[in-house]
N, C-alpha and C positions, 0 to 999 in steps of 0.2 A: 373252163378258165375264162376269166374276163380280163380285158385289157383296159387300163385307165389312161385317159388322155394325159400326155406329159404336162407338167406344170409350167412349161415355157411361156404359154400365153399369159398365165397369171403373173409370172415374173416380169414379162414385158409390160403388162398393165401396171404393176407396182413401180416399175422403172419410169413409166410415163408419169404416174402420179407424183413420183419423187421429183420429176423435172418441172412440174407445173409451178410449184412454189418458187424455185429460183427464177424461172422465167417471169412470173408475175412481179417478183421483187425487182428484177432488172428493168422491166417495163415501167414500174412505178418510179424507180430512180430516174429513168430517162424522161418520163413525163414531168417530174418535178424539176429536173435540170432544164428542160425546154421552157417551162413556165417561168423559171427564174431568169433564164436567158432573155425571154421575151420582155419581161418587166424591165430588166437592166438596159437592154438594147433600145427599146422604144423610148425609154426615158432619156437615154443618151442622144437619140435622134432629135428629141424635142429640144434638149439643151443646145445642141448644135444649131438648130433652126433659129434660136434667139441669140446666139453668140455667147453662151455661158457654159460651154462644155467643160471648161477648167473647174468650174464650181462643182459640177457633178463628179468629176474624176477625183478631185482633191478630197471631197467628202467620202467618196467610195473607198479610196485608198486608206484614209484615216480609219474608217470603220473596219476594213479588212485587217489592218495592222493591229488595232486594239482587240479585234475578235480573236485572231490567231495568237497574238502575243499574250493576252490575259488567259485565254483558254489553255494554251500550251503551258504557261507558267503554273496554272492551277493543276493541270493533269500531271505534269512532270514532278512537281513537288509532292503532291499527294501520292502519286504512284511510287516515287522514290522512297517515301516513308513506309508504304505498304511492302515494298521489296525488302527494306531494312528490317522491318518487323518480322517478315517471313524468314529471313536468314538468321535472325536472332532467336528463332524458336528453339525451345529446349530439345535436346536429343532424347531425353527420357521424361516421360509424363507419368506421374504416379497414378496408380489405378484408383478410381473413385467413380461414384455414380455420375458426377458431373462430367468427367472425361469420357466415360462410356457413352453418354448421350451426345457429346460433341463429336465422338468418333464417327457416328453415322453421317453427320454433316460434312466432316472432313472427307469421308469416302465419296460423297457426291461432288464436293467442291474441288478437291485436289486434281482430278483429271482435267478439269475445265477451268482451272484458276486463272490461266492467262486470258482466256476468252472472256470470262466474267469480269476480270479486272479491266480489260481493254474496253468492254462495253460500258462499265460504270464510269471509268475515267473519261471516255469519250462523251458520255452524257453530261458529266460534270463540267468538262471543258466547253461543251456547247452552251450550257446554261450560263456559265461565267462569261464567255465571249459575247453572248447576246446582250447580257446586262451591261458590260463595260463598253461595248461598241456604241451604245446610245449616248455615251459621255464624250463623244468625239469633240464637241465644241470646247469642253473644259481642257482637253489635251492640246488642241491646236491653239487656243488662246494663250495657254501657258507657254508654248514654244515660241510665240511671236509677241509676247507681252510688251506693252509700251508704258513707260512711267507717266504718272499723272502730274508730277511736279508738286504734289501736296502730301505733307507728312502728318500722320496722326499725332496728337499731342501726348500720348502715353508712351508708346514704344518707338516713336520717331521713325516709323517705316513708311515708305511711299505707299499711297493708296493702292497702287498696282499690286502690291503684295497680297492685299486682302481680296482684290477683285479677281486676280489671275492665279497667283501662286498658292494661296491658302486653299481654295477649292480643289486644286490638283493634288496637293499633299493629302487632303482628306480622302480623296478618291484612291490614291495610292495606298494609304494606310488601311482603307476599307478592304481593298483586294488582298493585302498581306494578312490582315486579321482573319478574313474568311479562309485563306489558304492554310494558315497555321491551325485554326480551329478544325477544319475538315481533315487536316493531316493528323491531328490528335485523335479525332473520332475513328479515322481509318486505321491508325496504328492500334488503338484500343481493340477494335474488332479482330484484327489479325492476331494480335498477341493473345486475345482470349480464345480464338478458334484453335490456335496451335499450342495452347498450354502455357504461354508466357504469363498469363494472368489467371488466377483462380479465385473463385468466390467461396468454394467449400474446401474442406480438408484442413489438416494441421499444417503448421509451418508458415513460411512466408507466402503471401498472396501474389507476389510478383517475383519473377526471376530477376537476377541482377542485370542482365542485358536489357530486359523489358523496362525495368525501373530506370536505368540510365537513359534509354531512348525517350521515354515519356517525360523524364525530368528535363531533358534538353528542349523538347517541344514546348512544355509549359514555361520553361525559362525564357524561350524566345517570345512567347505570348506576353509574359510579364515585361520583358524588355521593350517590346513594341508599345505596351501600355505606358511605359515611362516616356517614350517619344510622344505618344498621344497627349499625355498630361502636359508636356512641355509646349506643344503647339496649341493646346487648349487655352493657354495663357493669352494668345493673340485673339482667340475667339471671343474674349471678354468685351471687345469693342462692339460686339453685336448683342450684348447682354440686355435682357428685359427686366432685370431685377430691380432697378432703381425707379426713380420718378419718371425718367425718360429712357429712350433707347441709348445704349452705349455703356461703357464701363462706369459703374456707380461708385460711391464711397465704399460700400461693402466689397464690391468686386476688387477694387484697387488695394484696400487695406486688409482684406481678409482672404478673399478667394485667390488673388494673384500669388501671395506668398504660399498659400495652401497648395496650389498647383505645382509650384516649384518644389515644395517639400515632398509632395506625393511622387513627383518624377524621380527625386533622389532615392526615396524609399523603394520605389519600384525597381530601380537599378540594383539596389542592395538585395532585394528579394530575388531578382533574376540570378544574381551571383550565387545565392543559397541553393537555387534549383540546379545551377550548373555544377555546383560542388558535389552533387549526388552522382556524378560520373565516376569519381575516384573514391568515394566513401560509401559505406553501406548504411541504410536506414533512412527513414523519412522524417527525422526530427527537424533538421534544418529546413527542408521544403515546407514542412507543416508550420514551423515558426514564421517563415517568410510569408506564407499565404495568410496566416492569421494577422500578422503585422500589416499586410497590405489592406485587408478588409477593414480592420479597426481604424487605420489611419484614414482610409477613404471616408468612413462614417464620421469620425471625430474631427479630423482636420478639414476634410472637404465638405462636410455637411453641417455638423453641430456648431463649429466655431463661426463660420459666416452667418449662420442663423442667429447666434447670440449677438454678434456685432450689429446685425440689422435691427434686432429687437431692442437692445439695451443702449445702443449708442446713436443709431440713426433715427429711429422713429420718434424719440422724444424731442429731437431738434433737427428734423429732416431738411428743412430749407437751408439752414446753415451748413449742414454736412454736404448737401447735394448741389449747392449753388454753382460751384465750378463745373460740375459734370452736366448740369442742365444747360449752362452757357455753351459748353462744347457741343451738345446735341443741337441747340438752336443754330449755331454757326455752320455745322456740317450738314444739317438737313437743308438749310436754305441754299447752301452751295450745291448739294447733290441734285436738287430739283431745279436749279437755275433761277431761283427767286431772290438771290442775295442782293440784287440791285433794284429791287422794287421801290418805286417812288411813291411815298405815302404823303398825301395832303390831309392834315388833320383839321378838324372843325370846319370842314366844307359844309356849306349850307346854313351856317350859323345866322347869317343875315341875308335871306333871299331878296333879290331885287324886286322893288315895288313900282318903280317909275315906268309908266306905260310906254313912253317913247323908247327907253332903253330896252325894254322887253320886246317891243315891236322890231327894233333894230336887230336884236339877237334872233328873233324869229325868222327874219329875212336871211340870216346867215346860217340857218339850220341846214340848208341844202336839201337834197332829196332824202326824206326819211323812208326807209324800206318798209313799206306796208304789205307788200306781197310776201306772204308767209310760205316758205318752201315746204313746211310740214303740213300745210292745209291744202294748197292748190294743186297737189299732184293729180287729184281727180278732175280738176278743171282742165289741166293740160291733157289728161286722158280723153275727156269728152270732146274738146275742141281741136286737138291735134293728133289723136291716134289715127284717124282717117279710115283704117281698116282693123278688124278685130284681131288680126294676127300680129299686131304691134302692141307694145306695152311701154308705159312710163313707170318709173319707180314710185313707191309710196312717198318717199321723201326726196325732194329735189335739192339742188345745190345752189350755193350763192357764189358768184364770181363777179368780176367787174371788167367792163369793156370800154374802149375809147369810142365815144360817139360824138362826132364833130370835134369840138375842142375840149371836151371834158370827159372824165371817167364816170361811168354810171354803174351802180350796183345792178346786177342782173341775176335773175333766177333761171337756171339752165338745166337741161335734161336731154337725154338721148332717146330717140324712138327705137327701142330694141325689139327684137323678134320674140314672140311668145309661142311660135309653132304654127304648123299648117292649120288651116281652118278645120273646124270640127266636121267630121263626115267625109273629109277628103284626104285623110292621112294614109300614107304608104311609106315604105322605106325610102324610095327614091325621092319623094316629095320632102320628107322630113330631113333627109341627109344631103340632098343634092340640089334641091330647088329653093326651099326656104332655109337659106344658109346664114342670113345676116339681117340686121336691122338697117334702118335708113333714116338719117337726118338728125341735125342738131337743132333743138328748139330752145329759144330764150325769150325772156320778157323783161321789160323795165321793172326794177324793184320798187320804184317810188311813184308809179303812175298806172292808171287804169283807163281802158277804153270805155265807151258808152255801155251802160248796162252792168258795170262792175266787173267786166272780164279783163284779164291781163292784156296789156298793150305789148304785142310781140315785137322783138327785134328780128328774130328769124323764125320762119314757120313754113308749113306746107311741104308738099312733095311734087315736083322738085322745088327746091328753094327759090323764092322769088328773086329776080335779078337785082332788085333795089334793096335787098336786105342789108342791115347795118353791119352784119358780121358775115364775111365771105367764107364759104366752105367749099373746097375743091374736091375733097374725097368724103362724101357724106355716108358711105357704106360703113356699117358697124359689124365687123367680123369678130372682134374681140371685145366683149362687154360683160356686164354683170348678169345678163340673162341669156348669154349665148348657149346653144346646145352643147352637149358633152363632146360631140365631134361632128364635123361636116366634111364632105368630100367636095372639093372646089377646084376650079382652074383647069379642068380637062378640056381637051380640044373640042370646040363646038358646044361646050356645056352651057346651058341656059339657067342662070340663077336669078330668081325674082329680085328686082330692084325696087320697084314701086308700081302700083296700078296707075294707068293713064287712060286717055280717050282714044288710043290708037286701035286699029282693027283687032290687034292681038289682045287688047285690054290690059297690057302690062308692059313695063320697060324691063328688059333683062340685061344682065351683065355677066362677065366672066372674070373671076378673080385673077389679078395680075400682081399681087403683092409678093414680097420676099418671104413672108412667113409660111409655116406649114412644112410638112414632111412628104416627099414624093411617095406615091402609093401606086405607081403604074407598073411595078414589077411583082411577079408571083410571090417572091420571098417576103416583100413588105406587106403584101395583101394577107399572107398567111399569118405574119406576126400581129398585125392589127386586128384581124378576125379573131385571133386568140385573145388579144388584150381586151377587146370590147365584147367578146363572146357573140359575135355577129357573123353568121355564115355568108350573108350577102356581100360583105366586103371581099370575100374570096371568090364568090360565084357570079356576081353581077357583071353583065356585059356593058353596063352604062358607065363604068369607070374607064375613061379614055386616057390617051397618052398625055403626059404632063400633068396629070391630076395630082392634087395634094390633099392630105388629110390635116385638118386643124383640130387640135385638142389641147387640154389644159388652157382654156381661153379666158377664164375669169381674171381680170387685171390684178386683183389682190393675190390670187394663187400664183400667178406668173411671177410677180415680184418676190413673193415669199420663196419660191423655188430658186430664183436667181440670187437671192440674198438671204439664206436661211438663218443668218445671225441677227436679222432685224425683227423687231416687233412692229407690225404695220397698223396704221390708223384704220379705224373701222369704216371710214367714209371716203372712198376714192371719188374724185369729181372730174368731169370732162371739161376740156377747154379747147378752143380753136386757136391753133398756133400756126401762122403762115399757111392757112388754108387747110390744114390737116387737124383731125380730131385726136387729141391725146388725152389719155387718162392720167391724172396726176395723183400720186400717192405720197404720203409722208411716212418715212421709216424712222423708227426709234431704236436707239441702243439703250438697254436697260440692264440693271444689275441689282441683286439683293444683298450685296456684300460690301457696300460702302460703309466705312466705319462711322459710328456715332449718328448715323442718319436714321430717321424714323421710317419704318416700313409701312407700306400701304398696299392694299389689294388693288391691282390695276383694274380688275373687273368691277369692283364696287365703286371705285373713284370715278369711273367713266359712265356709270349707269345713270340714265335720266329718262325723261318721257320718251325721247326719240328711240333710244336703244331698246326700251321695254315694249314699245308699241309698233315700231316700224321694221319691216323686213329688209329694207334697203341698207340699213346701217348695221354692221357686224358688231357683236358684243365681244369685248376682250375677255380672255381667260382670267381666272382669279389668281394670277401670279402675284406673289409677294415681291415687291420691288422697293428699293430705297435710293435709286439713281435713275435718271431719265434724261435723254437728250434727243432732240430732233436732228439726227445726224445726217440723214440722206433724204433727198428729194428724188423720186422715181417717176418715170413716165412709161406708158405703154401706148403704142400707136394702135388706134382702134381699127385701122385697115390692115396693116401687115404684121401687127403683133410684136414689133421690135421693142425691146426693153432697154431703157437707159437708166443708169444710176448716177447721181451727181452728189458729190460730197457737199454738205451744207454747213455743218458745224465743223470748222477746220481745226478746232482745238480739242475735240473729243478723243481721248486716248483709246477708247474701245473701237471707234471707227478706224483709227490708225492701225490698231492691232489686226483687225479683219482685212484691212487693205493689204497688209503683209501676207496674210494667209491666202486670199484670193486676189492675186496680183492682176492689175489692169481691168478689173471689173467695175470699179467705181471711178468715174471721171472727176477731175479736179473742179472746184467750184468756178474757176475762171473760164471754163468751157461752156457754161450754161448760156444758151442764146438769150439775149435781152427780151425778145418777144415771149419766150417761155417764162422767164423769171417774173415778168409783169403779172402773171397769173398765179404765182405762188401766194399762199396765205398761211397765216399761223395755224398750226394743226389743232384740231378740236380735242383729241384725246389728251395731248400734252397739256393743253389749257385746263381741261377738267381736273387732271391730277394736280396741277399747280394751284388751282383754286381750292382744292381739297386740303392741300398742305397749308395754304395761307389762312384757312379758317382758324388755325392755331398759331402758325409761325409768322403771322404779322406782328405778334408780340415778341420783342427782342430782348426784353429785360427778364432775367432769370426769376426774380421774385414774382413779377406779374404773371409770368408763364406758369409758375408753380401754383399760384392761386387760381388761374384759369377763368377769372371773372370776365375777362374781355374777349373770350373766344366767340367765334361766329359759326354759322352753318349756312349751307346752300338752301335757299327757300324751296318750298314745294311749288310745283308748276300750278298756277291758278286754274288752268284748264284741265288738270289731271291730278286729282288728289292722291296723295301717297307716293308721288314720284317727284324726283328733283327737277327743278326748272333747268332746261338746257341753256347753254350760252348761245348768244346770237351774234352773227356777223352783221355789221351795219357801218355805214360811213357817218362819222360824227366829229364834231369839233370839241376837243377837250379844253378846259379852262387854260388860258394862257397861250394857246396856239393860234396860228394865223388862219387856218382853214380846216375843213373836214378831212379826216383820214380814215381809210378802211380799217376797221378794228373788230376785235372779238371781245364781247362784253358779258358781264354777269353782275349779279348783286349778291349781297350777304345780309342775313338776318342775325341779330344777337341770338346766342344759343337758347333754344326753347322760348323764343319771343318773335312774334310776327312783324315787328317794326323793321324798318330799314336801317342797317348798320353801316354799309359801305357799298360803293360802286367800284367795279374793277374793269379796267380796259387794257388791252394789249395791242400794240401796233401790228397790223397784219400785212402792210404793204412793204415789200423788200426795199430797204433803204435805211436811212439813219435811225428811224424810230422803230424799225422792225424788232419785235421781241421785247420792247420796253414795256414793263408792267407798271401801270399807274393805278393807285388806289385812292379814291376820294372817301375819306372817313367822316361820317356825319356825327354831330355832337350827341353824346350819350344822354345829356340832360334835356334835350329838346327832340324827342323821337319823331321821326317821319314815318309815314305809313309804308309798309312793305307791299310786295306784289299781291299777296292774298287779300290784304285789307283794301287795296285799291280796286281789285276786281269786285269785291263786295260793295264798295262805294259806287261803282258804275251801275250795279244792279239795283241799288236802292236810291240813287239820286232821282228826284221826281221827274225832271225833264228828260234825262237819259232813259229812265225807266219807261216813260210814255213812248219814246221813240222806238225803243227795243220792243215794247209791247205791240206797237203798230207793225213793226217788222216781222213779228212772229204770227201774224194773222194767217188764216187759211191752212194751218198745219205746217207752215214754214218754220224751220228751226234755225237757230243761230249757232255759229261755230266761232268761238273766240280765236283770234290769231295770236301771233307772238306779242307778248307785252314787252315793248321796248322801253328801256330806261335810258334817258338822255340827260346829261348835265346841261342845265339851262338856267340862266339868270341867277347864278349862285345858289341854285336849288336843283330839284329833280323834276323833269318832265316825263310823265308816263304816256305812252302812245300805244293804243291797242286797236288794230283793225277788227271789226266784227263782221263776219261773213254770214250771208243768208243762204240757206240750202232748202230748196223747195221740197214739199212733201212728195213722196213717190216711193215705189218699190225698187228693189235692186234691178229689176228688168227695165224700169224706166230711167235708171241711171241719173239721178239728180246730182248736181255738182255745186260747190260753193262759189258764190259771187260776193264781191264787196258790198256790204250793206251800209255800214257806218264806220266812222273813225272816231274813237273815244280818246279824250285827252284829259290829263289832270296835272295841275301845277299848284303846289301848296294845297289850299283848301278848295280850290276852284275846279270844277268839272264842266266839260263841254263835249259836244259831239257835232259832227258834220258829215256831209256826203263825201268829203275828201279832206286831205290834211289842211289845206288852206282855209277851208270853211270852218273846220274845227278850231284852228288856232285863232281865227277871227272872232269866233264865239267866245273862246277862252279869254283872250286879251281885251276884248271889247268891254268887259265888265269890270276891269281893274282900274281903280282910280289912283290918282297920285298919292293920296293920303292913305297910310296903312289903316287897317280896320281897328276899331277901338279894342283895347285889351280886356275891357270888362264886358264884352259881348257874352250874353248868357245863352244857353241852349234854348231854342224856341224863339229867339229874337232874330230880326233881320240885321243887315249890316249897319243900319242907322240906329239900332237899339230898340226899335219898335216891334210890337207883336203883330204879325200879319193878320189881317181881317178877312173873313170869308162872308159872302152873302149867305142868307139862309138857304137859298136854292142850291148853291154849291155844296154847302155842308151836308144837306140832305142827300145829294147825289153821291158824295163821298161815302157817307154812312151806308147807303144802299149798295154801293160797289164793294165795300169791304165785306158786308154781309153776304153778298152773292158769291164773292171769291171764296169765303169760308165754306159756304155750302158746296161749291164746286169741288174744292179740295177734299172735303169730307166724302163726297160721293165718289171721287176718283180713287181714294184709298179703299173704298168698299167695292169698287168696280161696278157701281150702280149707274149704268149708262142712261137710263131714263131721267134720273135725278140730275145727272151731269148736263143733259140737254136742257132741262129747265133752268138750271143755274146759269148756263151759258147765255140763255136768252135774257136773264136778269142782268148779267154783266153787260151785254150790249146795250140794253135800255139805259142802265145807269151811266155807262160811258157817254151815250148820246146826251143824256141830261146834264152831265158834267161839262161837256163841250158847249152846250147851250148856255150854261151858267157862266162859263169863262168868257164867251163872246159878249154876253150881256154886261159883265163887269168890265170888259175891255182889257183884261189881263189874265194870265194863267193862275189857277188856284194854287195857293201855297201849300196845301195839304198834300201828303203823299197819295198817289194813285196806285192802289195795289193791283197786282196782276196774278193770275194763277201761277202756282209754282211749277217748275219743270217736271215732266214725267220722268220715270226712271230711265227711259231710253235716251234722255238728253233733249227731247223735243218738247216744245211748250205744250202745256196741257190743253189748249184749244184744239190741238190735233186729235185728241181723244174724243171725237165727236160721238153723240149718241147713236149715230147711224152705223157705227162699227158692228161687225158681226160678233 
């Protein structure tokens, strides 16, 4: 006899295996709960550190309310209909192949139907809640809506209805539609599974209870469709059917009555479905459904199309004139351009009197020649000092009081780029190299010897005689700050700047109010989890009173503190009472303003800077039709304190969100005057407004419909295919007493390179702040636009020679911002031309001012500085205007310039040599390029000798080799290259 081991061990093993899955599930749930808690709690700690915890909690509670409210509504209503369908199941199901097949499914589902239903409803509620919770701004804005005080001309409703109420009603209808549709689907499945619906067999396909249940659900759907049709009437104010945005002739005279008729028909059809509760048969519901579909096609589709084709198109302007005028008025108001001051026929008679022009030249003030989009590398090379510091690609323009006058200044912060290569470690990255150091600024209108910027503030530490005093030069919160740093611990040594002391560096310990304490085990555990960094938990270098700094980018900080704002892409630093503050412009936007033209925020703000520079953030491609600069925000670069100031006191959207997040936005009258003096008109709003004004400077409906007078923003002369950015500069507009800090741009006629208009907006807080002024040039006397002027600089004989000389030895030229300045009842173009020495990236060449190019009317000049260029420009202007019958090829006195035989031969040889050089360059034939280059130099020397002999410059054009594809002049492609 053999004895078998009892199966107790196997049963124990099976029991353990059965316990493994529940344990793993519990552990997974706990892990997810801990990660969720970590995320929420560390976010709350950050909001507390900057004083905006109420923003986070309000947003969180709104999300929770919408999540559970919508999820529970969906789950309860769909679940209730599943229960009703189950209870209405027939007691007797006829035998059929279909029912025999379903019996197997019922046998599987029935014992577990509650569990299956709970799982499906839970998933449905989770998905619904997640979707609706993201719409918390719509919900909170509706609860706290503020009237605009403006009514639309069709329905006479306040604009707030369209901006706040209408989006919420659409959201509510969307949730209800989804609930009813899912309830219908769930009821269909249950009725079919339990025999209330049959696809096969004789007799009725639906039991009376099932028919009644489904008729009620479909009737509710049709009734909600009636409500949707009714509210669709108000949506016509956003219609794109007509010549412009807004309700058109067809919308008002065809689609509006059609929507009303469809709403009434839908109510009747819903009643037909409800009648199926007490009567048997599907005739009435079928008739109702057919009527609804036919009326939607005929009344809602065919009839408006016929009106559009046979009444509107044959006489569109007459029919649409009223609605075009509505669009013009509401668009200009929505974008804040309704008070634009337009001066027509500016430049019709440019000034020619030399004395008056000289007087006006003396009143120009400091023309900003230092281009913030070019000299970033110059700041980098002259003021970086150590490789672990970094300046942005694009610098900023501000103004400071120096002596008794305000000067335009180019400003930047010396931010940290990380520990030096080869010396990196967690302690160095996170506890030593924690911040940048220093505010660097330079005059915008002057240069030091050698074409370098003349600095207002520079060096580390800052020189005591600097024009701008900075008491706290440390940059703990900036655009290049690390993701997190541990600072402020007892005895902690954080690198401030290198010096000549025995230690070789000056250290500091953070003393600011910003940051979250991390000297407890619990907080260390939370942040080690958040940043997935074990050293935060294990490191013994974290001492008492240590803090962790995170979420440090100024734009990100303000966005978290005010999630209802759209922020400008270019924060800029300013020194206010000795402290460095980041200043940001916040916008309130909407896409629901009635009758207003929609534009893409991303497309309208794109230009050379956003496309090529990393320091300026690109806006999302949101469709908007309303925009206001509602808030000015600041972030302290040392302690990270965020301040929000109400700027536009009349903006209803700002007032609405100030009700939602109480005491987070401070009134405008609390702005310190020292801070307000550094505010400027925001770039992105200006770009949107100039995009709107390309069309909406036309205020007559007929002229707008024809579109002949529309403008466009010109291409940047220095970057083909990209729009020219606007420029900050101090200038004196016609009719004003003195220069004002302004933001400027120009326009071309559509698909035409000529100059159409000049636009300026006051950017100094005060009486003229935000006042848009447009100088419109005569259409019948076209002036050259920026692209044409750039070409004239490159082809003018004298300027071409000077640029050719500047480009010797492989040096390449970099054009700066082409400034357009109203001058002498005409337009003065000013462009600094920078020279950049040849060299590799390791040699780190940087741009220096080479020449200043100017143009007024048909005259072009250049000089080493602005004064010299203007002297050259105005020195050749005589009191008498040039003869009107001057022909091409003649000089100002009507004669044809004469050349000596020697000069003509030299020019011919130079042209031949340049042609040979360019041909060899295209073929990459370096030996031939070398030979041609030698010919060019000999011809140039011969031409110079001929000029000296004649006692005057040759009148013929002196050609130069064309630029190489890299942008450097072709002489740099020497035959000695490998």
